[in-house]
C-alpha positions in Angstrom: 31.7 0.9 -9.2 31.3 1.8 -5.5 28.7 4.5 -6.4 26.7 1.9 -8.5 26.8 -0.6 -5.6 25.7 2.1 -3.1 22.8 3.1 -5.4 21.7 -0.5 -5.8 21.7 -1.0 -2.1 19.7 2.2 -1.6 17.1 1.2 -4.2 16.8 -2.3 -2.7 16.1 -0.7 0.7 13.3 1.3 -0.9 11.6 -1.6 -2.7 9.1 -2.4 0.0 7.9 1.2 -0.1 7.7 1.0 -3.9 6.5 -2.6 -4.3 2.8 -2.0 -4.4 0.3 0.5 -5.8 -2.5 1.6 -3.5 -6.1 0.6 -4.3 -8.4 3.5 -5.2 -11.6 3.2 -3.1 -13.4 6.3 -4.4 -13.1 10.0 -5.3 -15.3 12.8 -4.4 -15.4 16.2 -6.3 -14.9 19.2 -4.1 -14.5 22.0 -6.6 -16.3 22.2 -9.9 -14.1 23.3 -12.8 -15.7 24.0 -16.2 -14.1 22.1 -19.1 -11.2 20.8 -17.0 -11.0 18.1 -14.3 -12.6 19.0 -10.9 -10.6 19.2 -7.7 -11.2 15.9 -5.8 -10.6 14.1 -2.6 -9.3 10.6 -3.3 -9.3 7.7 -0.8 -6.9 4.9 -1.2 -6.1 1.6 0.6 -2.7 0.0 1.0 -1.6 -3.1 2.9 1.6 -2.9 5.0 4.2 -4.8 2.8 6.1 -6.0 5.9 3.3 -6.8 8.2 0.5 -9.1 7.1 -2.9 -8.3 8.6 -2.6 -4.5 8.7 -4.1 -2.1 6.1 -4.1 1.7 5.9 -6.5 4.0 4.2 -5.5 7.6 3.4 -7.3 10.5 1.7 -5.4 13.0 -0.4 -6.6 16.1 -2.3 -6.1 16.0 -6.0 -6.0 19.3 -7.9 -8.0 19.6 -11.1 -7.8 22.4 -13.7 -5.4 22.4 -16.6 -2.3 21.8 -14.5 -3.9 19.0 -12.4 -5.2 17.4 -15.6 -1.7 17.4 -17.1 -0.2 16.1 -13.8 1.8 19.3 -13.3 0.1 20.7 -10.3 1.8 20.6 -6.9 -0.6 18.9 -4.6 -1.3 20.3 -1.1 0.1 18.5 2.0 -3.3 17.8 3.7 -3.4 14.0 4.0 -5.5 11.9 6.5 -4.6 8.4 7.6 -6.4 5.5 9.3 -4.8 2.1 9.8 -6.4 -1.1 11.2 -5.8 -4.7 11.9 -7.7 -6.6 9.3 -6.5 -10.1 10.0 -3.9 -12.0 12.1 -0.7 -10.0 12.4 2.3 -11.7 10.9 5.6 -9.9 10.6 7.5 -10.8 7.4 10.7 -8.9 8.1 12.5 -7.1 10.9 12.4 -3.4 10.4 13.5 -0.2 12.1 11.5 2.5 13.9 10.4 5.1 11.3 10.9 2.8 8.2 9.0 3.9 5.1 6.0 1.7 4.4 4.8 3.6 1.3 6.0 6.6 -0.7 4.3 8.6 -3.4 5.3 11.7 -5.4 3.0 14.7 -4.9 4.5 17.0 -7.5 6.7 16.9 -10.6 9.7 17.9 -8.4 10.7 17.9 -4.7 7.5 16.9 -2.9 6.4 13.4 -1.8 4.1 11.8 0.7 5.4 9.1 3.0 3.8 6.6 5.4 6.3 5.4 8.0 5.8 2.9 10.8 7.0 2.4 14.3 6.3 0.3 17.4 5.0 1.5 20.8 6.6 -1.5 22.7 5.0 -0.6 26.0 1.5 -0.9 24.6 2.3 -3.4 21.7 0.8 -0.9 19.2 1.9 -0.2 15.7 2.1 3.5 15.0 1.8 4.9 11.4 2.6 8.4 10.5 1.8 10.0 7.1 3.5 13.3 6.1 4.4 15.3 3.1 7.9 16.6 2.7 9.2 19.2 0.4 12.9 19.4 -0.3 13.0 23.2 0.0 11.0 24.0 3.2 9.5 20.8 4.5 5.9 20.4 5.7 4.5 20.3 9.2 1.2 18.7 8.1 0.8 15.1 9.2 -1.6 12.5 10.5 -1.0 9.5 12.8 -2.9 6.3 13.3 -2.4 3.5 15.8 -3.0 -0.3 15.5 -3.2 -2.2 18.7 -2.0 -5.8 17.9 -4.8 -8.1 19.1 -5.1 -11.9 19.0 -7.0 -13.1 16.0 -8.8 -16.4 16.2 -6.5 -19.0 17.8 -3.4 -17.0 16.9 -1.5 -15.3 19.7 -0.7 -11.6 19.2 3.0 -11.1 18.3 5.1 -8.4 20.0 6.0 -5.6 17.7 9.1 -4.9 19.8 10.6 -8.3 18.6 10.3 -7.1 15.0 10.7 -3.3 15.0 13.8 -1.9 16.7 
């Protein structure tokens, strides 16, 4: 019973990271493959589920070929990230430094991409980090983007340090 309760709490904690699907903006072929899907770069957009007014765009490589077409290819860890303020910033929930904003599997087993967020309190800047981790040996490849929280219209800029600890 305790294990079931622990699993339910863990899944509930992951829900913001799993709550939405990213929007595909476009794909661009990078390697032509005859009779099978091409290798591509795909650019996606996702809104921060806990902070209204912030959106991130990320680009990931997608393998083609037979294994890519069947969804069995292990994707490489090269991911770029850009996040921006797109409206008045409104925090929905208090969060922790390094909380996961979005998570996506990058292979059938063991590899996933994560976007995490933090707060640079001194500068009142949201900091987003995307990285790919692999259960066996990790991955040093990553990308960072900063979002200075600015006033929007008549709304005063909130302090990220009051919401992210």
